[in-house]
N, C-alpha and C positions, 0 to 999 in steps of 0.2 A: 158373483163376478159383476164388474164396470163393463160395460159395453157398450161402446159406439159404433155404431152403423152408417159409415159415410156415403155419402153421397145415394140418398134414398129418399124419396118421397111417398114409398105404397104403405110403408110402416111393415109391411111384411116380416122380415127378419129381426126388425124391432121387436114386434110383438111376440112372434116365436121363442125372444130369449123373455119376454116379460112373463110368459106362460109356463117358463121352465124355471121361474124363481129368482133372476137375474135382474139387478136395475140396468137399463137399455135405453139408450135416446137416440134416436135417429136424426140424420144432419144432412141439408139441402140447401139448395139456392130456391125451390120450389117450397111450398106449402106443404103440410103434410096430407096424404087423401084422407086417413083414418087419424080419429083421434087418439094422441098419447105425446109421450116424452117426447119433444121434437126440436131441435133449434134450427131457424131459418136464415141459413146465414153459410159463409166460408168456414172450410171445417180446421182451418188452420187457427181458428179462434180457438179449437176446443184441446189443440193438441198435445199441452202442457196439464191436464186436469185429473193424470193418473187411473186413465183406464187399463183395463187389464186384458180387454180385448177389442180390436178394432178389425170390423169386416167392411172392406171397402166396392162401391160399385163407382167406378168412375165413368164418366164418359166415354161412350165408344164411337162417337160420332166420326172423328179424326184419326182413330186408329184401327177400327175393325177392316180387315182384309176384306169384306164381301163389298165396300167402299171404294178399293184400289184405283180404280180408273178413273178418280177424283184426288187421288194425292198428289197429283204435279199441281195442282191449283192449289192447294192449304198446306203449303211447307212449314211456315208461320206456325198455323193454328196445330200441325200433329206438334212440331215442336215445343209448342208451351203445353200442349196435352201428355207427350210425354215426361215432360220438368214435372208436372202434378202426381205423375203415378211415381216417379221417383222419389219425391216429396212424400207420398203416401207408404210405400214400402221403407222408407227410410224413417218414418216415425218413431217416436221413443214410447214407443208401446211394445211388450214383451210377445205379443201375441198378437202377428195379421194374417187375415186372408185377406186377398183381393181378387174379384173376379171378374172377367171380360169374355167376350167372345173370341175366336181364334183374330187375334190381333198383329199387330208390329211389335206389341211388348215383347212377343217371343224370341224376335231377330235383333231388336236394339236395345232391350234392357237386360232379360234373361229367357229361357223357355219355361212356361209352369211346371208346376210341381206335379199337377195333378187336371186330367182333363173329365170332366164328368157329363151324363145325359140325365133329362128329365125321365127317363124310362127306368132308371136305375132308382128313384125315388117315386116312384105311384101315379105318374104322366105319362100317357100312353104318346109320346111326341120325341122329337129327335132336337134338340141345340144346345150342338155343344159350348159348352162352359168351361173356361180355362181358369186355374185356381192357383194364386201364385202364393206360399204361405211361410209363415215365419213364425216358426215354436208352436206350433201346429199339425197335428196327424191329418194323414189325407182322409179324405169324407170316404166312409161305408157305404157302397148301396142300401138302403133299408126296405124297400118293397120294388122288386123288377117284376114288370108288367112287360105285357106284348102292346103291340102298338109299336109303329113307326112313322107316325105323321110330322110334317114337318111346317106342325100349326102356323107357327109365328112368319115363315116365308110367305103363305098363302094367306096373308092377313089383307084385305082391300085398302087402298089409300085413305087415307083422313088425316083428320087435323090431331086425332089421337094414336095413330098406330106408333110413334115412338115411344109412348109410354104404354101402352099393353105390351110392346115388344121385348121393352128393358124388365116387366117385372119377375122378380124372384118367384119361381111357385112354392106353395104352401110346403109342398114334401122334400122339395130341397133345404127350406128356411128351417123346418122342424129336425131334420137331422145337424143343419149346422148347430144349431142351442143344442140338441142333445148330445150331440157327440163332443164340441169343441166349448159346452158350457161345462165339460170335467178336464178341460185340458191341463194338464200338470204344467207347473212354470218351470225356468230352466234350474233351478235344485230339486224338480222329480217332487215338486207340491202340490197336490190339488184344492183347487179353491172350496174353501168351507160349505160345507151342504147345511149347515144350521140355518131352519128358516125357508127353506127351499121347499 
């Protein structure tokens, strides 16, 4: 499968798909934190390149309801962020997953298909993550563990806090690669597994 991981600088999801034997590339305006196939630039530059799957992590700064008290001051930025989400969801790619925290995407575009938690994938913490899906099944929990600590909300202020809060956790990335890497297309055909 050819997989585009949009708006990802960490390489976590990209690397999970690479380990599973897929051709994967991350894309972000920032450089990648980990060496690997990465396009530093606008994801729109890559849209028409025959991807089988796109997993998109659009910036949540102007969308997440955790910042609702500032919404009235950033109407233009919010409109632009919603347009970007619409563009990602409407991309000419058969399988799409878009992830974001609880956000206005639910009320302005459509409700998510699924809400997952890190503790369902081996990480003992809470962080509700919404998934909007096209041509993909819901993720199935892989390792339900104890612990319901809200680690990301307790992070101290600092210049890299936003980066640490936005990283996809390893267990979630691995579940995406294992489950969506085998998702059938519209005709019901699964991707080829030779060489994987």
